[in-house]
Backbone as XML, in Angstrom:
<?xml version="1.0"?>
<chain id="A" units="angstrom">
  <residue number="1" name="MET">
    <atom name="N" x="66.287" y="114.108" z="98.222"/>
    <atom name="CA" x="66.725" y="112.843" z="98.796"/>
    <atom name="C" x="65.492" y="112.034" z="99.175"/>
  </residue>
  <residue number="2" name="PRO">
    <atom name="N" x="65.440" y="110.796" z="98.736"/>
    <atom name="CA" x="64.230" y="110.003" z="98.982"/>
    <atom name="C" x="64.131" y="109.435" z="100.398"/>
  </residue>
  <residue number="3" name="PHE">
    <atom name="N" x="65.179" y="109.575" z="101.189"/>
    <atom name="CA" x="65.186" y="108.989" z="102.528"/>
    <atom name="C" x="65.191" y="110.078" z="103.590"/>
  </residue>
  <residue number="4" name="PRO">
    <atom name="N" x="64.431" y="109.877" z="104.672"/>
    <atom name="CA" x="64.600" y="110.768" z="105.826"/>
    <atom name="C" x="66.002" y="110.546" z="106.420"/>
  </residue>
  <residue number="5" name="LEU">
    <atom name="N" x="66.529" y="111.535" z="107.097"/>
    <atom name="CA" x="67.901" y="111.484" z="107.602"/>
    <atom name="C" x="68.189" y="110.259" z="108.474"/>
  </residue>
  <residue number="6" name="PRO">
    <atom name="N" x="67.329" y="109.901" z="109.444"/>
    <atom name="CA" x="67.651" y="108.710" z="110.253"/>
    <atom name="C" x="67.747" y="107.432" z="109.406"/>
  </residue>
  <residue number="7" name="LEU">
    <atom name="N" x="66.890" y="107.286" z="108.423"/>
    <atom name="CA" x="66.939" y="106.118" z="107.554"/>
    <atom name="C" x="68.198" y="106.138" z="106.692"/>
  </residue>
  <residue number="8" name="ALA">
    <atom name="N" x="68.559" y="107.307" z="106.184"/>
    <atom name="CA" x="69.780" y="107.428" z="105.375"/>
    <atom name="C" x="71.005" y="107.055" z="106.207"/>
  </residue>
  <residue number="9" name="LEU">
    <atom name="N" x="71.063" y="107.508" z="107.443"/>
    <atom name="CA" x="72.191" y="107.154" z="108.322"/>
    <atom name="C" x="72.228" y="105.656" z="108.610"/>
  </residue>
  <residue number="10" name="ALA">
    <atom name="N" x="71.066" y="105.062" z="108.833"/>
    <atom name="CA" x="71.014" y="103.620" z="109.097"/>
    <atom name="C" x="71.471" y="102.831" z="107.873"/>
  </residue>
  <residue number="11" name="ILE">
    <atom name="N" x="71.065" y="103.253" z="106.695"/>
    <atom name="CA" x="71.487" y="102.575" z="105.468"/>
    <atom name="C" x="72.993" y="102.728" z="105.288"/>
  </residue>
  <residue number="12" name="TYR">
    <atom name="N" x="73.524" y="103.936" z="105.497"/>
    <atom name="CA" x="74.960" y="104.160" z="105.331"/>
    <atom name="C" x="75.773" y="103.339" z="106.320"/>
  </residue>
  <residue number="13" name="VAL">
    <atom name="N" x="75.370" y="103.306" z="107.572"/>
    <atom name="CA" x="76.102" y="102.546" z="108.588"/>
    <atom name="C" x="76.078" y="101.047" z="108.248"/>
  </residue>
  <residue number="14" name="THR">
    <atom name="N" x="74.946" y="100.554" z="107.775"/>
    <atom name="CA" x="74.846" y="99.149" z="107.384"/>
    <atom name="C" x="75.788" y="98.850" z="106.220"/>
  </residue>
  <residue number="15" name="ILE">
    <atom name="N" x="75.787" y="99.717" z="105.213"/>
    <atom name="CA" x="76.690" y="99.548" z="104.079"/>
    <atom name="C" x="78.142" y="99.623" z="104.548"/>
  </residue>
  <residue number="16" name="TRP">
    <atom name="N" x="78.443" y="100.551" z="105.468"/>
    <atom name="CA" x="79.810" y="100.717" z="105.962"/>
    <atom name="C" x="80.304" y="99.436" z="106.634"/>
  </residue>
  <residue number="17" name="TRP">
    <atom name="N" x="79.482" y="98.844" z="107.511"/>
    <atom name="CA" x="79.900" y="97.634" z="108.229"/>
    <atom name="C" x="80.080" y="96.457" z="107.285"/>
  </residue>
  <residue number="18" name="ILE">
    <atom name="N" x="79.178" y="96.298" z="106.335"/>
    <atom name="CA" x="79.310" y="95.200" z="105.376"/>
    <atom name="C" x="80.575" y="95.386" z="104.545"/>
  </residue>
  <residue number="19" name="THR">
    <atom name="N" x="80.852" y="96.617" z="104.143"/>
    <atom name="CA" x="82.060" y="96.905" z="103.371"/>
    <atom name="C" x="83.309" y="96.657" z="104.220"/>
  </residue>
  <residue number="20" name="LEU">
    <atom name="N" x="83.275" y="97.034" z="105.486"/>
    <atom name="CA" x="84.418" y="96.788" z="106.371"/>
    <atom name="C" x="84.721" y="95.300" z="106.458"/>
  </residue>
  <residue number="21" name="LEU">
    <atom name="N" x="83.690" y="94.484" z="106.578"/>
    <atom name="CA" x="83.905" y="93.041" z="106.669"/>
    <atom name="C" x="84.508" y="92.489" z="105.381"/>
  </residue>
  <residue number="22" name="ALA">
    <atom name="N" x="84.249" y="93.143" z="104.253"/>
    <atom name="CA" x="84.846" y="92.712" z="102.993"/>
    <atom name="C" x="86.285" y="93.203" z="102.855"/>
  </residue>
  <residue number="23" name="VAL">
    <atom name="N" x="86.600" y="94.365" z="103.431"/>
    <atom name="CA" x="87.922" y="94.981" z="103.285"/>
    <atom name="C" x="88.929" y="94.442" z="104.307"/>
  </residue>
  <residue number="24" name="LEU">
    <atom name="N" x="88.483" y="94.048" z="105.479"/>
    <atom name="CA" x="89.398" y="93.631" z="106.552"/>
    <atom name="C" x="90.417" y="92.566" z="106.148"/>
  </residue>
  <residue number="25" name="PRO">
    <atom name="N" x="90.052" y="91.525" z="105.431"/>
    <atom name="CA" x="91.057" y="90.502" z="105.137"/>
    <atom name="C" x="92.064" y="90.861" z="104.039"/>
  </residue>
  <residue number="26" name="LEU">
    <atom name="N" x="91.874" y="91.978" z="103.353"/>
    <atom name="CA" x="92.755" y="92.330" z="102.251"/>
    <atom name="C" x="94.154" y="92.694" z="102.754"/>
  </residue>
  <residue number="27" name="GLY">
    <atom name="N" x="95.166" y="92.064" z="102.196"/>
    <atom name="CA" x="96.551" y="92.391" z="102.506"/>
    <atom name="C" x="97.045" y="91.964" z="103.872"/>
  </residue>
  <residue number="28" name="VAL">
    <atom name="N" x="96.342" y="91.065" z="104.529"/>
    <atom name="CA" x="96.746" y="90.640" z="105.868"/>
    <atom name="C" x="97.772" y="89.509" z="105.763"/>
  </residue>
  <residue number="29" name="ARG">
    <atom name="N" x="98.858" y="89.651" z="106.499"/>
    <atom name="CA" x="99.872" y="88.594" z="106.605"/>
    <atom name="C" x="99.966" y="88.181" z="108.062"/>
  </residue>
  <residue number="30" name="SER">
    <atom name="N" x="99.942" y="86.892" z="108.288"/>
    <atom name="CA" x="100.030" y="86.406" z="109.665"/>
    <atom name="C" x="101.479" y="86.448" z="110.143"/>
  </residue>
  <residue number="31" name="SER">
    <atom name="N" x="101.653" y="86.340" z="111.445"/>
    <atom name="CA" x="102.997" y="86.312" z="112.032"/>
    <atom name="C" x="103.776" y="85.121" z="111.502"/>
  </residue>
  <residue number="32" name="GLU">
    <atom name="N" x="103.096" y="84.020" z="111.322"/>
    <atom name="CA" x="103.744" y="82.812" z="110.820"/>
    <atom name="C" x="104.212" y="83.006" z="109.370"/>
  </residue>
  <residue number="33" name="GLU">
    <atom name="N" x="103.375" y="83.620" z="108.530"/>
    <atom name="CA" x="103.747" y="83.877" z="107.137"/>
    <atom name="C" x="104.923" y="84.848" z="107.042"/>
  </residue>
  <residue number="34" name="ALA">
    <atom name="N" x="104.963" y="85.807" z="107.948"/>
    <atom name="CA" x="106.028" y="86.802" z="107.932"/>
    <atom name="C" x="107.331" y="86.250" z="108.512"/>
  </residue>
  <residue number="35" name="GLY">
    <atom name="N" x="107.273" y="85.081" z="109.134"/>
    <atom name="CA" x="108.467" y="84.474" z="109.700"/>
    <atom name="C" x="108.958" y="85.166" z="110.953"/>
  </residue>
  <residue number="36" name="GLU">
    <atom name="N" x="108.047" y="85.804" z="111.684"/>
    <atom name="CA" x="108.436" y="86.509" z="112.910"/>
    <atom name="C" x="108.516" y="85.540" z="114.092"/>
  </residue>
  <residue number="37" name="GLU">
    <atom name="N" x="109.368" y="85.898" z="115.017"/>
    <atom name="CA" x="109.495" y="85.149" z="116.265"/>
    <atom name="C" x="108.292" y="85.485" z="117.136"/>
  </residue>
  <residue number="38" name="LEU">
    <atom name="N" x="107.600" y="84.463" z="117.611"/>
    <atom name="CA" x="106.398" y="84.680" z="118.415"/>
    <atom name="C" x="106.707" y="84.547" z="119.901"/>
  </residue>
  <residue number="39" name="PRO">
    <atom name="N" x="106.147" y="85.461" z="120.706"/>
    <atom name="CA" x="106.301" y="85.301" z="122.158"/>
    <atom name="C" x="105.464" y="84.115" z="122.650"/>
  </residue>
  <residue number="40" name="GLU">
    <atom name="N" x="105.762" y="83.648" z="123.827"/>
    <atom name="CA" x="105.046" y="82.513" z="124.417"/>
    <atom name="C" x="103.555" y="82.807" z="124.489"/>
  </residue>
  <residue number="41" name="GLY">
    <atom name="N" x="102.734" y="81.890" z="123.981"/>
    <atom name="CA" x="101.284" y="82.016" z="124.058"/>
    <atom name="C" x="100.659" y="82.839" z="122.943"/>
  </residue>
  <residue number="42" name="ALA">
    <atom name="N" x="101.464" y="83.361" z="122.020"/>
    <atom name="CA" x="100.919" y="84.173" z="120.933"/>
    <atom name="C" x="100.334" y="83.276" z="119.849"/>
  </residue>
  <residue number="43" name="ASP">
    <atom name="N" x="99.297" y="83.750" z="119.210"/>
    <atom name="CA" x="98.658" y="83.012" z="118.130"/>
    <atom name="C" x="99.454" y="83.204" z="116.837"/>
  </residue>
  <residue number="44" name="PRO">
    <atom name="N" x="99.869" y="82.131" z="116.182"/>
    <atom name="CA" x="100.645" y="82.280" z="114.950"/>
    <atom name="C" x="99.833" y="82.873" z="113.802"/>
  </residue>
  <residue number="45" name="GLY">
    <atom name="N" x="98.527" y="82.900" z="113.931"/>
    <atom name="CA" x="97.688" y="83.471" z="112.884"/>
    <atom name="C" x="97.386" y="84.941" z="113.079"/>
  </residue>
  <residue number="46" name="SER">
    <atom name="N" x="97.922" y="85.549" z="114.134"/>
    <atom name="CA" x="97.644" y="86.970" z="114.380"/>
    <atom name="C" x="98.318" y="87.831" z="113.306"/>
  </residue>
  <residue number="47" name="PRO">
    <atom name="N" x="97.650" y="88.892" z="112.866"/>
    <atom name="CA" x="98.214" y="89.719" z="111.800"/>
    <atom name="C" x="99.437" y="90.505" z="112.267"/>
  </residue>
  <residue number="48" name="VAL">
    <atom name="N" x="100.372" y="90.705" z="111.329"/>
    <atom name="CA" x="101.584" y="91.458" z="111.623"/>
    <atom name="C" x="101.263" y="92.942" z="111.698"/>
  </residue>
  <residue number="49" name="ALA">
    <atom name="N" x="100.665" y="93.481" z="110.662"/>
    <atom name="CA" x="100.308" y="94.902" z="110.605"/>
    <atom name="C" x="98.910" y="95.011" z="109.996"/>
  </residue>
  <residue number="50" name="PRO">
    <atom name="N" x="97.863" y="95.056" z="110.824"/>
    <atom name="CA" x="96.501" y="95.039" z="110.285"/>
    <atom name="C" x="96.097" y="96.310" z="109.528"/>
  </residue>
  <residue number="51" name="GLN">
    <atom name="N" x="96.792" y="97.431" z="109.730"/>
    <atom name="CA" x="96.514" y="98.699" z="109.026"/>
    <atom name="C" x="95.026" y="99.079" z="109.115"/>
  </residue>
  <residue number="52" name="LEU">
    <atom name="N" x="94.511" y="99.124" z="110.337"/>
    <atom name="CA" x="93.087" y="99.366" z="110.537"/>
    <atom name="C" x="92.657" y="100.772" z="110.129"/>
  </residue>
  <residue number="53" name="ALA">
    <atom name="N" x="93.492" y="101.784" z="110.360"/>
    <atom name="CA" x="93.114" y="103.153" z="109.973"/>
    <atom name="C" x="92.988" y="103.261" z="108.453"/>
  </residue>
  <residue number="54" name="ARG">
    <atom name="N" x="93.919" y="102.656" z="107.746"/>
    <atom name="CA" x="93.879" y="102.669" z="106.277"/>
    <atom name="C" x="92.639" y="101.931" z="105.772"/>
  </residue>
  <residue number="55" name="LYS">
    <atom name="N" x="92.325" y="100.811" z="106.381"/>
    <atom name="CA" x="91.164" y="100.031" z="105.970"/>
    <atom name="C" x="89.860" y="100.756" z="106.304"/>
  </residue>
  <residue number="56" name="ALA">
    <atom name="N" x="89.829" y="101.483" z="107.412"/>
    <atom name="CA" x="88.642" y="102.277" z="107.753"/>
    <atom name="C" x="88.441" y="103.399" z="106.738"/>
  </residue>
  <residue number="57" name="ALA">
    <atom name="N" x="89.533" y="104.018" z="106.289"/>
    <atom name="CA" x="89.431" y="105.075" z="105.282"/>
    <atom name="C" x="88.942" y="104.510" z="103.948"/>
  </residue>
  <residue number="58" name="ILE">
    <atom name="N" x="89.493" y="103.376" z="103.542"/>
    <atom name="CA" x="89.038" y="102.737" z="102.304"/>
    <atom name="C" x="87.570" y="102.363" z="102.416"/>
  </residue>
  <residue number="59" name="THR">
    <atom name="N" x="87.181" y="101.815" z="103.562"/>
    <atom name="CA" x="85.790" y="101.430" z="103.797"/>
    <atom name="C" x="84.861" y="102.631" z="103.696"/>
  </residue>
  <residue number="60" name="THR">
    <atom name="N" x="85.266" y="103.757" z="104.258"/>
    <atom name="CA" x="84.438" y="104.962" z="104.229"/>
    <atom name="C" x="84.220" y="105.443" z="102.802"/>
  </residue>
  <residue number="61" name="VAL">
    <atom name="N" x="85.267" y="105.451" z="102.003"/>
    <atom name="CA" x="85.148" y="105.909" z="100.612"/>
    <atom name="C" x="84.273" y="104.956" z="99.806"/>
  </residue>
  <residue number="62" name="VAL">
    <atom name="N" x="84.528" y="103.661" z="99.924"/>
    <atom name="CA" x="83.749" y="102.680" z="99.164"/>
    <atom name="C" x="82.287" y="102.699" z="99.603"/>
  </residue>
  <residue number="63" name="ALA">
    <atom name="N" x="82.045" y="102.790" z="100.899"/>
    <atom name="CA" x="80.670" y="102.831" z="101.401"/>
    <atom name="C" x="79.946" y="104.086" z="100.921"/>
  </residue>
  <residue number="64" name="ALA">
    <atom name="N" x="80.648" y="105.204" z="100.842"/>
    <atom name="CA" x="80.033" y="106.438" z="100.338"/>
    <atom name="C" x="79.649" y="106.289" z="98.868"/>
  </residue>
  <residue number="65" name="LEU">
    <atom name="N" x="80.509" y="105.642" z="98.092"/>
    <atom name="CA" x="80.191" y="105.412" z="96.679"/>
    <atom name="C" x="78.979" y="104.489" z="96.529"/>
  </residue>
  <residue number="66" name="ILE">
    <atom name="N" x="78.950" y="103.427" z="97.300"/>
    <atom name="CA" x="77.811" y="102.505" z="97.245"/>
    <atom name="C" x="76.543" y="103.204" z="97.704"/>
  </residue>
  <residue number="67" name="PHE">
    <atom name="N" x="76.638" y="103.993" z="98.765"/>
    <atom name="CA" x="75.467" y="104.724" z="99.251"/>
    <atom name="C" x="74.972" y="105.708" z="98.183"/>
  </residue>
  <residue number="68" name="GLY">
    <atom name="N" x="75.904" y="106.354" z="97.495"/>
    <atom name="CA" x="75.515" y="107.253" z="96.404"/>
    <atom name="C" x="74.746" y="106.514" z="95.318"/>
  </residue>
  <residue number="69" name="LEU">
    <atom name="N" x="75.194" y="105.311" z="94.990"/>
    <atom name="CA" x="74.478" y="104.510" z="93.999"/>
    <atom name="C" x="73.086" y="104.120" z="94.498"/>
  </residue>
  <residue number="70" name="VAL">
    <atom name="N" x="72.976" y="103.829" z="95.785"/>
    <atom name="CA" x="71.666" y="103.497" z="96.363"/>
    <atom name="C" x="70.730" y="104.696" z="96.273"/>
  </residue>
  <residue number="71" name="VAL">
    <atom name="N" x="71.234" y="105.886" z="96.575"/>
    <atom name="CA" x="70.423" y="107.105" z="96.497"/>
    <atom name="C" x="69.991" y="107.365" z="95.052"/>
  </residue>
  <residue number="72" name="ILE">
    <atom name="N" x="70.906" y="107.218" z="94.107"/>
    <atom name="CA" x="70.572" y="107.411" z="92.702"/>
    <atom name="C" x="69.502" y="106.409" z="92.267"/>
  </residue>
  <residue number="73" name="ALA">
    <atom name="N" x="69.679" y="105.149" z="92.649"/>
    <atom name="CA" x="68.697" y="104.122" z="92.292"/>
    <atom name="C" x="67.340" y="104.435" z="92.920"/>
  </residue>
  <residue number="74" name="ALA">
    <atom name="N" x="67.322" y="104.881" z="94.170"/>
    <atom name="CA" x="66.055" y="105.207" z="94.839"/>
    <atom name="C" x="65.376" y="106.390" z="94.165"/>
  </residue>
  <residue number="75" name="ASN">
    <atom name="N" x="66.175" y="107.401" z="93.749"/>
    <atom name="CA" x="65.587" y="108.533" z="93.036"/>
    <atom name="C" x="65.030" y="108.095" z="91.692"/>
  </residue>
  <residue number="76" name="PHE">
    <atom name="N" x="65.728" y="107.206" z="91.019"/>
    <atom name="CA" x="65.276" y="106.723" z="89.728"/>
    <atom name="C" x="63.982" y="105.932" z="89.864"/>
  </residue>
  <residue number="77" name="ILE">
    <atom name="N" x="63.914" y="105.080" z="90.886"/>
    <atom name="CA" x="62.714" y="104.276" z="91.102"/>
    <atom name="C" x="61.541" y="105.147" z="91.548"/>
  </residue>
  <residue number="78" name="ALA">
    <atom name="N" x="61.818" y="106.146" z="92.409"/>
    <atom name="CA" x="60.762" y="107.019" z="92.910"/>
    <atom name="C" x="60.222" y="107.918" z="91.804"/>
  </residue>
  <residue number="79" name="GLY">
    <atom name="N" x="61.025" y="108.102" z="90.776"/>
    <atom name="CA" x="60.583" y="108.845" z="89.612"/>
    <atom name="C" x="60.651" y="110.293" z="89.825"/>
  </residue>
</chain>
C-alpha cells in the first residue's frame, strides 16, 4: 500500500463525504410533491422519507470502490 494508514483513512473519509454529498439528493421527494398534509410551520420542501441509512450504505460501497481505484492508480504511478 503506497499510503501510511493515517493518510489512507483521511483520503477514504474525504472520498466518503464527497460521495455522500452526491448521493443525498437521489430519490428525494418533498412533502409538497408527495401531496402530504403539512403541520403548522413545516417546510413544504422537507423530504418525506430521506432513507439516510440506505444512502450511507450506498455511499460506503461507492467510496470503497473509488478508494480502491485511487490505491491502484497510486501503485501504478509509484511503479
